[in-house]
C-alpha positions as CSV (number, residue, x, y, z in Angstrom):
1,X,75.8,35.1,-4.6
2,X,75.0,31.4,-4.3
3,X,71.4,30.1,-4.3
4,X,71.7,29.0,-0.7
5,X,72.9,32.4,0.4
6,X,70.1,34.1,-1.5
7,X,67.4,31.9,0.1
8,X,69.0,32.4,3.6
9,X,68.8,36.2,3.2
10,X,65.2,36.0,2.1
11,X,64.3,33.9,5.1
12,X,66.2,36.2,7.5
13,X,64.7,39.3,5.9
14,X,61.1,38.1,6.2
15,X,61.6,37.0,9.8
16,X,63.2,40.3,10.7
17,X,60.2,42.3,9.7
18,X,59.1,44.6,12.6
19,X,56.1,43.6,14.7
20,X,54.5,47.1,14.9
21,X,51.5,49.0,13.5
22,X,53.0,50.1,10.2
23,X,50.7,49.6,7.2
24,X,51.1,46.5,5.0
25,X,49.1,46.0,1.8
26,X,47.0,42.8,1.8
27,X,44.5,41.2,-0.5
28,X,41.1,42.7,0.0
29,X,39.1,41.0,2.7
30,X,42.1,39.1,4.2
31,X,43.6,41.1,7.1
32,X,43.8,38.2,9.6
33,X,47.0,37.3,11.4
34,X,48.6,34.0,10.5
35,X,51.6,33.8,12.7
36,X,50.0,31.6,15.4
37,X,48.4,29.2,12.9
38,X,49.9,25.8,12.2
39,X,49.7,23.6,9.1
40,X,46.4,21.8,8.7
41,X,44.6,24.6,10.5
42,X,41.3,25.2,8.8
43,X,42.0,28.9,8.5
44,X,45.3,28.3,6.7
45,X,43.6,25.9,4.3
46,X,40.8,28.3,3.6
47,X,43.2,31.1,2.9
48,X,45.2,28.8,0.6
49,X,42.1,27.9,-1.4
50,X,41.0,31.6,-1.6
51,X,44.4,32.7,-2.9
52,X,44.6,29.9,-5.4
53,X,41.2,30.7,-6.8
54,X,42.2,34.4,-6.9
55,X,45.1,33.3,-9.2
56,X,42.7,31.2,-11.4
57,X,43.5,27.7,-10.1
58,X,40.8,25.1,-9.8
59,X,40.4,23.4,-6.4
60,X,38.9,20.1,-5.2
61,X,38.8,18.8,-1.6
62,X,39.3,15.0,-1.5
63,X,40.0,12.1,0.9
64,X,43.1,9.9,0.6
65,X,41.1,7.1,-0.9
66,X,39.4,9.4,-3.3
67,X,42.5,10.6,-5.0
68,X,42.3,8.2,-8.0
69,X,38.7,9.2,-8.7
70,X,39.5,12.9,-8.3
71,X,42.5,12.6,-10.7
72,X,40.4,10.7,-13.2
73,X,37.6,13.3,-13.0
74,X,40.1,16.2,-13.5
75,X,41.8,14.5,-16.5
76,X,38.5,13.7,-18.1
77,X,37.3,17.3,-17.6
78,X,40.5,18.4,-19.4
79,X,39.9,15.8,-22.1
80,X,43.4,14.6,-21.5
81,X,44.6,11.5,-23.4
82,X,48.4,11.9,-22.7
83,X,49.6,12.4,-19.1
84,X,53.2,12.7,-17.7
85,X,53.7,10.7,-14.5
86,X,57.0,11.5,-12.7
87,X,59.0,8.9,-10.8
88,X,57.6,8.3,-7.4
89,X,54.0,9.2,-8.2
90,X,51.7,6.5,-6.7
91,X,50.7,4.3,-9.5
92,X,47.1,3.8,-8.2
93,X,46.4,7.5,-8.7
94,X,46.3,7.0,-12.5
95,X,44.9,3.4,-12.6
96,X,41.3,4.4,-13.1
97,X,42.1,6.9,-15.8
98,X,44.5,4.5,-17.5
99,X,41.7,1.9,-17.9
100,X,40.8,3.7,-21.1
101,X,43.0,2.1,-23.8
102,X,43.2,5.4,-25.7
103,X,44.9,7.1,-22.8
104,X,48.7,7.1,-22.5
105,X,51.0,7.6,-19.5
106,X,54.5,9.0,-20.1
107,X,56.9,8.1,-17.3
108,X,60.5,9.0,-16.6
109,X,61.4,5.6,-18.0
110,X,59.6,6.4,-21.3
111,X,61.7,7.3,-24.3
112,X,59.7,10.3,-25.5
113,X,60.9,13.3,-27.4
114,X,60.7,17.0,-26.2
115,X,57.9,17.5,-28.7
116,X,55.9,14.6,-27.3
117,X,56.4,16.0,-23.8
118,X,55.4,19.5,-24.9
119,X,52.3,18.1,-26.5
120,X,51.2,16.1,-23.4
121,X,47.8,17.2,-22.1
122,X,48.6,17.1,-18.4
123,X,51.0,16.2,-15.7
124,X,50.1,14.8,-12.2
125,X,52.5,15.5,-9.3
126,X,52.9,15.6,-5.6
127,X,54.5,18.7,-4.0
128,X,57.2,19.7,-1.5
129,X,55.0,22.2,0.3
130,X,52.4,25.0,-0.1
131,X,52.1,28.7,0.9
132,X,48.7,29.8,2.1
133,X,49.1,33.6,2.0
134,X,50.7,33.4,-1.5
135,X,48.4,30.8,-2.9
136,X,51.3,28.7,-4.3
137,X,52.4,25.1,-4.4
138,X,56.1,24.3,-4.3
139,X,58.0,21.5,-6.1
140,X,61.6,20.6,-5.5
141,X,62.1,17.6,-7.8
142,X,61.4,15.1,-5.0
143,X,59.5,11.8,-5.4
144,X,56.4,12.3,-7.5
145,X,57.3,15.9,-8.6
146,X,59.5,15.4,-11.7
147,X,62.1,17.5,-13.3
148,X,61.4,21.2,-13.7
149,X,61.3,21.2,-17.5
150,X,58.8,18.4,-17.6
151,X,56.7,20.0,-14.9
152,X,56.3,23.2,-16.9
153,X,55.7,21.6,-20.3
154,X,52.2,20.1,-20.2
155,X,49.2,22.5,-20.6
156,X,47.6,21.3,-17.4
157,X,49.2,20.6,-14.0
158,X,47.3,18.5,-11.4
159,X,49.0,18.8,-8.0
160,X,48.0,16.7,-5.0
161,X,48.6,18.7,-1.7
162,X,48.0,17.4,1.8
163,X,46.7,19.9,4.4
164,X,49.7,19.1,6.6
165,X,51.9,20.5,3.8
166,X,50.2,23.9,3.7
167,X,52.1,26.5,5.8
168,X,50.8,30.0,6.5
169,X,53.7,32.0,5.1
170,X,56.7,31.9,2.9
171,X,59.4,31.8,5.7
172,X,57.7,28.7,7.1
173,X,58.0,26.9,3.8
174,X,61.5,28.1,2.9
175,X,62.8,26.6,6.2
176,X,61.6,23.1,5.0
177,X,63.1,23.3,1.5
178,X,66.5,22.1,0.4
179,X,68.1,25.1,-1.4
180,X,70.2,22.7,-3.5
181,X,67.2,21.4,-5.2
182,X,65.5,23.0,-8.3
183,X,62.6,24.9,-6.7
184,X,59.4,25.5,-8.8
185,X,56.6,27.7,-7.6
186,X,53.1,27.3,-9.1
187,X,50.1,29.4,-8.4
188,X,47.6,29.5,-11.3
189,X,47.3,29.8,-15.1
190,X,50.5,31.0,-16.6
191,X,51.9,31.3,-20.1
192,X,55.0,29.1,-20.7
193,X,58.2,31.0,-19.8
194,X,59.8,30.1,-23.2
195,X,56.6,30.7,-25.2
196,X,58.4,33.0,-27.6
197,X,60.9,30.2,-28.5
198,X,58.2,27.6,-29.3
199,X,57.3,27.1,-32.9
200,X,54.4,24.7,-32.8
201,X,51.7,27.3,-32.2
202,X,50.4,26.0,-28.8
203,X,51.2,29.0,-26.7
204,X,48.3,28.4,-24.3
205,X,48.0,29.2,-20.7
206,X,48.7,26.4,-18.3
207,X,45.8,25.4,-16.0
208,X,46.7,24.5,-12.4
209,X,44.3,22.0,-10.6
210,X,45.0,21.4,-6.9
211,X,43.6,18.4,-5.1
212,X,43.7,19.1,-1.4
213,X,43.7,16.0,0.7
214,X,42.6,16.3,4.3
215,X,45.6,14.7,6.1
216,X,47.2,15.8,9.4
217,X,50.4,13.9,8.5
218,X,53.1,14.6,6.0
219,X,53.5,12.0,3.2
């Protein structure tokens, strides 16, 4: 079965769920309907934050102009000195942090080894979308998101999400994704998928930090 066919079946299956009174298990304290809510709705954003925190992610609400300061603060809190910046990431987001001459930015144009990438302290990205009821951000390799292997390597992932990108449920997000792209889902601290194959002894959990930008428009 192709990737496109698999995602199509997932979308169709989720949309075909019956609208009746049968019991569905939800997270404790969250039994509100989300079907009539649109992106940027405060209830959707609040649920997104709640689910992310449930998964162990760290959250900060920022303005568009406050992104560089928020990124700088997050990187300093992580004591990061080496950061991966994928192609398409706004340069100004890292300008404040990069003023420290001891800090290093690795870009897609940099000729760095897999070991240097794996030893990077953090990565800063945009996202393709976000799912409120799952508490997850979605990357598809678009501008500012980087390649999948580079996204998963650094121990800390700082992701900038605009409120207009947050949808209430998985089907809403799947409809906006290109199934031909490499989709990556992130929702909190996770151990590297290939931890058993790594030999440098740094099998630490990855910390997800989400900077939510109040914006009614998509980037």
